[in-house]
N, C-alpha and C positions, 0 to 999 in steps of 0.2 A: 614539307614531305618531299623526299627525293627517291628516285629509282634509277640505278645505273648512273648516278651523278647528275641527273637531270630533274628539274622541278616538276612534280606531278600536278597537272591542273585539277582543280576541285570546282564542281559547279555549286554555287550557293543557292539553296532553295528556301523560299520564305512561304509560310502557310498563312492563309488569310481566311478568316471566318469559317474554318472547318469545324464540324461537329466533333464531339469526343471521340467516338469510335474510329472514324477514318483518320483523325489527327494522330491518335495513338498508334494506329497500324502503320501509317506511313513514316512516322518517326522511327519505328523499329526497322522498317525497311531501308530508310536512309542511313541509319547507323550501321547497317550490315552491308551496305553497298559501297565499294570503293569509288572514289572520284565524285562523291557528293557529300555536302555538309549542310546541316540545318542551320540557316542563318538566324532564323527567328520565326515568330508567330505573333498574330494579333487578332483579337475579336472586336476591337473598337478602334480602328485607325483614325487618329486625329493628326493635327499639324505636327505634333512632336514626333509621332512615329514616322510620318512622311519625311520629315527633315532628316531623321536618322537613316531612312532608306535612301534618300537622296545623296547623302554623304557616302554611302557604301552600297550601291545598288545590287540586288540579287540577280542571278542569271534567270531564274525561274520562279514564278509565283503560282502556287495552287491555291484556287479560290472556290468557295462555294457560292455560286451566283443566286441561289434560292434565298440568300440572306438579304433582306431589304437595303442594307447599307451599301450593297454593291451597285445599286441603281443610281448612286451619285456619279454622275459623268466628270465632276470635277476631281474626284479621286482618280479616275483613270487618266484624264488628260495630264495630271500631275505625274502619275507613274510613267506615262509614256514619254514624258519630257526629260526623264533622268538620263544624263550623259554617263558614260560614253557609249554604253552598249544597249542594244534592244533587248527589252525584257520579254522573255517568252511566258506566256500564260497558258496554264492548264486549267480549264474550267469545269466545274461539276454543277449539274442541274437535273432536276427531275424531268424537265421538258413540258411541264404542265402549264406554264405561264408564257403567253405569247410575248408579253412585254419584256420578260427576262431574256427570251431568245433574241429579241430585237436589241437589247443592251449588248448581249454577246456578240451579235453581228456588228454593232457599231463600234465596239472596242477592238475586235480582231483577236482571236485566240489561236493557239497552236494546237491545242488538244481539247476535246470536248466529250465528257463521260457522265453517266448517271450518278447520282449522289450515293447510290448503294454499291458502288464499285468497291472491290476489295483493295486492301493496301497493297498486295503484291501486284496486281494488274495495274494499280495507279502508278507504282514505282516503274513498271515497264514503260508506261507512257511518259513519265519524266525523263526517263533514259532516251526515249526516242526523240523527244523535244530537244534535249541537250545535243543531239546530232542533227538538228534542224530538219527533222521530219515532223510531218503533221500526223495526228492520231485521233480520228473522230470515231465515236460509237456510231454504228450505222443507222440505228434507229433515230438518234438525235440528229444526225445529219440530214435525214430525210425530212424531219420537221423543219430544220433550219432552211432547207431549200424552198420551202413553200412560202417563206416570208420574203417580200420584195427587198432588194438591195436597198433602195431609198425608202424607208418608212417615213410616215408623215412627220413625226417629230425629229427625224434625222435628215430630212431633205436639205440638200445643199451643203452637207458636211463632207468631209474627205476621210471619214473614219472607215477602216477596213472591216470586212466580215470574214468568217471562218471558212467560207467556201473557196479555198485557194486553188489557183492554177500553178502549173510549174512549167518552167521553160528549161532547155538545156543548152548551156553555153560552154563550148569547148569540153563537153564530156561531164560537165558539173550541173547537177539539178539545182535550180534556183526557184524558190517558192515566191509567188506573187500573190497578193490579196486580190479579190474580184476587181476592186477599183484600179489597183496598180496594173492588173492584167488588161482591163478595158482600155486604159490610156496607152499602154504599150501597144496593144493590138492596133489601135487607131493610128498611131505613129507608123506602125509596120505596114498598115495598109497604104500608107502615103510616104513610103521610104524615099529619102533623098529630097523630100519636099519640106519647105518650112511651113509650119502650122502655127497660126497665131493663137494667143491665149483666148481671145474671144471664141474662136472656133472650137477649141478644146473644151471650153466651158459648155458650150452648146452641145457637142457631140458626146462628151463623156458624163458631165454633171447634169445635163438637161436643164441648164440655167443660163443666165447672163448677168452682167454686172448691174443691169437695172433690177434685177430680182435678188440681188444679195451675192452673186457670184464674184469671187475676188481672184486676182492673179496669184495671191498666196497659196490658194487652194491647189493650183496647178503646180506652182514651184515646189510646194511641200511633197506632193505626189511624185513629181520628177526627181526630187532628191532622194526619196526612199528607193526608187528604181535604181538610181545611180548607185546608191550605197550597196546594192545587191549585184550589179552587173559591170560596174566600171573597175578596171585594175587600178586605175589612179583617179580618185574622186576629185582631185583638184584639177586635173587636166583630162576631163572626159573625152573619150574617142567614140563612144557609141552614140550617146544622145547629146547634141549640140544645142546651145541656147544663144538667142540674140534678143537684146532688149527691144528691137524694132520689129524683128521678124517672127519671134516666138521660139518653137523648138523643132528639131529636125532629128530623126533616126537615120544614121548613115547606113549604106548598103552593106558594110562590113558586118553589121549586127544581124542584117536580114539574112546574109549568107550563112553566118556561124550559128545562129540561133534557131533551133527547131521547136516549134510549139508542141506541147504534149497536153493532153486532156485526160 
């Protein structure tokens, strides 16, 4: 598809475990909205479906988290590992189940809405997410905020939650998950200082290597932050790393980044 001789980008949307009403309404909206295509849908995602998605990852997944099959964290760890792009997740839930909200927090979503949402409103949310904006229903967001970041069955993990913070880097708003924001803020408090992995595990994850904390947890979170703020991910200039010393946030970042809440 071209416009003015240039290729027009289309966001691929995958529908997962949606009920008939909202699935039909959203499909109509997708077909009527330029820049979006329905990549597919599934009500029983197995290994074959996951392999197909891995070969051609969607940009956005719209999913009903009230379905019990979404409580399988293996499913989400697989989806989150798909290269090369980050998959944005639009979540639907009634908000009646605390365990469902905990799963949503653990996975990290970009939009959160009640299951009774209309197709047109859901399409607006999909469009916002495609522009890297978060979009949360006010009532559900209040419920999510009441749940601790580290729930008992998620303690020690580095999975993000939907209570995002944003930072402004050179005029560009960048969304960080609560865990990413907490790590960034700790480095910001100690700008130009090398912070060891052990100290970061204790300060950010509230754990240590004796309790199961690992350097990979820190490395993974640092990588996600770098992916968002570094102009050159191969040669980072904001967050530096050292095998012996740990990580350091340079003052150039502290001067140019203004925290926003």
